[in-house]
VODRENSE-721160 format. One record per residue (C-alpha): y, z, x; residue in one letter. Coordinates in steps of 0.25 Angstrom, whole numbers, plus 5000, padded with zeros to 4 digits. Layout:
BEGIN
YZXA
...
***
This chain:
BEGIN
500050005000M
501449965006P
502250085010H
503350065000E
502350054988N
501650184993R
502950254994Q
503350214980A
502050264975A
502050394983D
503450424988P
502950544996L
501950465004A
502150455019L
501950325026A
500650325033P
500550315049A
502050355050R
502750485053V
503750545043H
504650665043E
504950775034A
506150875035E
506650995026G
506051125022Q
504951055014G
504450975025R
503151055027S
502851045012S
503050895013F
502150885025A
501050965018L
501150875006F
500950755015Q
499850815023A
499050825009L
499250675007R
498650635021H
497150655023P
496550695036G
497050795047P
498450845047I
499150875060F
500350965059W
501050975073V
502151085075L
502751165085P
502051285090Q
503151385086R
503351325072E
503451445063P
503151355050H
501851295050R
500751255040P
499751375037L
498451335032P
498451435019D
499851365015G
499351225016L
498951135004P
497451125002P
496751035012G
497851035022V
497451155031A
496051095033E
496750965039R
497851025046L
497951035061H
499151115066L
499651075080I
500651165087E
501451115099T
502251185109R
503351075112T
503950965104E
503350865113T
501950915110D
502250915095L
502650765096L
501450735104W
500550805094A
501150735082I
500950605089E
499550625093E
499150675079A
499850555073L
499150455082R
497750515078S
497050435067P
496350565064A
497650635059S
497950625044G
499350675044F
500250735055V
501450835053I
502350865064G
503450965066E
504350925077P
505451025081G
506450915086K
506950785081A
506050665085L
506750555093N
506450415089L
505350395100T
504550515096A
504650475082G
504150335085R
503050395093R
502550475081L
502650345072Q
501850265082L
500750385082A
500750385067A
500450235066E
499450245077A
498650355070G
498950305056R
499450445054T
500550495045T
501450605051G
502550695046L
503550765055L
504250895049L
505650885055I
506850965054R
507950905046E
508750805054G
507650785065H
507050655059G
506650535067C
506950395064N
505550355067A
505050435055A
504450355043E
505050445033T
505850575033R
505750675021W
506650785018H
505850895011C
506351015004E
505751124994P
506451124981V
506651254973A
505951274960G
505051374953P
504251474961A
502951394961D
503751264965S
503351164976T
504551074974R
505050984985H
506050884988R
505550774997W
506650675001R
506250545009L
507550525017K
506950425027K
505950315025N
505750195034K
504950125023S
505450155010G
506450225001T
507050365001F
506850464990G
506750614986M
505650674978W
505650814971A
504150854974V
503350954967H
502150974976W
501051084974D
500851104989G
499351074988A
499150934984S
499550794989A
500250764977V
501550804971C
502450784959D
503750704962L
504850754953V
506150674950S
507450754954E
507750764939A
506350844937G
505750734928E
***
């Protein structure tokens, strides 16, 4: 299915064999949602001293069993580990948390690794740390609601292959599907 048609049918689908970015306070939820949508092993690469990390008991069903957490000491090691995980055809999905903005050369290396391994990657970045090499960039924020609410606002703010958009999302945090709600709540 051509990329444009796939995106029209599922606006939250990430283009395969490419590296994407997510920023904002809800970026980890977006990463877990995407991890549920990709079969196979999940590699999550983060700095060794990162205080916020995925914990098995808090993950959606089926993710903990597939998750391989890789902690690195330096930013250079982190980028190397992300690149190697992307290059491996055994990887199902790669999540990376760089501490610094990537330059175009580093971003392009990751794109080439994703293409070589036919693996999709998602970088969880700080706001303003995006790289021009990324296929898409998402801004992800939780939205206030009832006590049991799992509402999010996911905005596609960069897209090399299509249009931009914003979606109000109600995701249960456990399945690979969600409800897309119009801003009017209809």
